[in-house]
C-alpha positions as CSV (number, residue, x, y, z in Angstrom):
1,M,-56.5,-83.1,56.6
2,K,-54.1,-82.2,59.1
3,A,-53.6,-82.5,63.1
4,V,-51.3,-81.0,65.4
5,I,-51.6,-83.9,68.8
6,Q,-50.1,-82.2,72.2
7,R,-50.0,-84.7,75.0
8,V,-51.5,-82.6,78.0
9,T,-52.1,-82.5,81.5
10,K,-54.8,-79.7,80.9
11,A,-56.1,-77.4,78.4
12,S,-58.4,-75.2,77.9
13,V,-60.0,-72.7,74.8
14,T,-61.7,-69.5,75.6
15,V,-63.9,-67.3,73.5
16,D,-65.0,-63.8,74.4
17,G,-63.3,-64.2,78.1
18,K,-65.5,-67.6,78.3
19,I,-64.4,-71.0,78.8
20,T,-66.3,-72.9,75.6
21,G,-64.1,-76.3,76.6
22,Q,-61.6,-77.9,78.8
23,I,-60.2,-81.1,79.8
24,G,-58.0,-82.7,81.7
25,T,-55.4,-85.6,81.1
26,G,-55.3,-86.1,77.2
27,F,-54.8,-84.7,74.0
28,L,-55.4,-81.2,72.8
29,V,-56.0,-81.5,68.8
30,L,-55.7,-78.4,66.2
31,L,-57.5,-79.5,63.4
32,G,-57.0,-78.4,59.6
33,V,-59.4,-79.4,56.8
34,M,-58.2,-79.2,53.5
35,Q,-60.2,-78.9,50.2
36,E,-60.1,-82.1,49.1
37,D,-60.6,-83.9,52.4
38,T,-64.1,-86.0,52.7
39,E,-65.6,-88.5,55.5
40,K,-62.6,-91.2,54.5
41,E,-60.2,-88.7,55.7
42,M,-61.9,-87.7,58.8
43,E,-62.7,-91.4,59.5
44,L,-58.9,-92.5,59.5
45,L,-58.0,-89.4,61.4
46,A,-60.1,-89.8,64.1
47,K,-59.4,-93.6,64.4
48,K,-55.5,-92.5,64.4
49,V,-55.8,-89.9,67.1
50,A,-57.8,-92.3,69.6
51,E,-55.5,-95.4,69.2
52,I,-52.3,-93.5,69.1
53,R,-49.9,-94.6,72.1
54,I,-48.1,-91.9,73.3
55,F,-48.5,-92.0,77.2
56,T,-46.5,-93.9,79.1
57,D,-46.7,-96.8,80.6
58,E,-45.4,-98.7,84.4
59,N,-41.9,-98.8,82.6
60,D,-42.2,-95.1,81.4
61,K,-42.2,-96.2,77.7
62,M,-44.8,-94.5,75.4
63,N,-47.4,-97.6,75.1
64,L,-51.0,-96.4,76.1
65,S,-54.1,-94.6,74.6
66,L,-56.5,-92.3,75.4
67,A,-58.8,-94.8,76.4
68,Q,-56.3,-96.6,78.7
69,V,-55.8,-93.4,80.6
70,D,-59.1,-92.4,80.5
71,G,-57.8,-89.8,78.7
72,E,-60.0,-86.4,77.0
73,V,-59.7,-84.5,73.6
74,L,-59.8,-80.6,73.3
75,A,-60.7,-80.3,69.4
76,V,-59.7,-76.4,68.1
77,S,-60.3,-76.1,64.3
78,Q,-57.2,-74.2,62.6
79,F,-57.7,-73.2,59.4
80,T,-54.2,-71.9,59.2
81,L,-52.7,-75.6,59.3
82,C,-53.3,-75.9,56.0
83,A,-51.6,-72.6,54.6
84,D,-49.1,-72.8,51.7
85,I,-45.9,-70.9,52.7
86,K,-44.3,-72.2,49.2
87,K,-44.2,-68.4,48.1
88,G,-43.5,-65.0,49.3
89,R,-44.0,-64.3,53.1
90,R,-47.8,-64.3,53.4
91,P,-49.4,-67.4,54.0
92,S,-52.1,-68.5,51.4
93,F,-55.2,-70.6,53.1
94,I,-56.4,-71.5,49.6
95,P,-55.8,-75.2,50.5
96,S,-58.3,-74.5,53.3
97,A,-61.6,-76.1,52.8
98,P,-64.8,-73.5,52.6
99,A,-65.9,-72.7,55.9
100,E,-69.1,-74.8,55.5
101,K,-67.4,-78.1,54.6
102,A,-64.8,-77.7,57.5
103,N,-67.1,-77.2,60.2
104,R,-69.1,-80.2,58.9
105,L,-65.9,-82.6,59.1
106,Y,-64.6,-80.6,62.1
107,E,-67.8,-81.4,63.8
108,A,-68.1,-85.2,62.4
109,F,-64.5,-85.9,63.5
110,C,-65.3,-85.1,67.1
111,D,-68.1,-87.5,67.1
112,E,-66.1,-90.3,65.4
113,L,-63.4,-89.8,68.5
114,I,-66.5,-90.4,70.7
115,K,-67.3,-93.4,68.2
116,N,-63.5,-94.9,68.7
117,G,-63.6,-94.9,72.3
118,V,-62.9,-91.3,73.4
119,R,-64.9,-90.6,76.5
120,K,-65.0,-86.7,76.5
121,V,-64.3,-84.4,73.7
122,E,-64.4,-80.6,74.2
123,K,-64.4,-78.5,71.4
124,G,-63.6,-74.5,70.6
125,I,-66.2,-72.4,68.7
126,F,-65.7,-72.9,64.8
127,G,-64.5,-69.6,63.1
128,A,-64.1,-67.8,66.6
129,D,-61.2,-65.8,67.9
130,M,-59.8,-68.4,70.2
131,K,-57.7,-68.4,73.4
132,V,-55.9,-71.6,73.8
133,E,-54.1,-72.5,77.2
134,L,-52.1,-75.7,77.9
135,L,-49.9,-77.4,80.0
136,N,-47.9,-79.5,77.7
137,D,-46.5,-83.1,78.7
138,G,-43.6,-84.4,78.3
139,P,-43.6,-82.4,75.8
140,V,-44.7,-84.9,73.9
141,T,-46.3,-83.2,70.0
142,I,-47.1,-85.2,67.2
143,I,-48.4,-83.8,63.4
144,M,-50.6,-85.9,61.8
145,N,-51.4,-85.4,58.0
146,T,-53.9,-88.0,56.2
147,D,-52.4,-87.2,52.5
148,E,-49.2,-88.6,53.7
149,W,-50.7,-92.1,54.8
150,L,-53.4,-92.0,51.6
151,K,-50.6,-91.8,48.8
């Protein structure tokens, strides 16, 4: 499972001109589900996202988690994170999980964030053409890949 986490002061996702999710201070999480991903990867990633300390404390050090700043999450499913670009110029999306599995793990990831103490999780619409707006704070952007942690 792959995720791009962006620390934001605000973020929103719009589908067909309608805002489907929006947050204030927190994380925009772009989530890619790979074919081999299971609940194990989903739980590991959700815990890491909920607990990562990338908000600054009173000494301007990255030392605070989402819970400590009363932060929120906007989670957007993004199968393009799973692209294989080793050959040619056109990405292959074969490594991406099938839609049904990807959506199930995406929804479970959002639920797991709540279980891990995130007070508010907003979402895009799985499979839709989404427009994402954000104000990246820092900028701070972290890439997470459960494959790297489980090897």
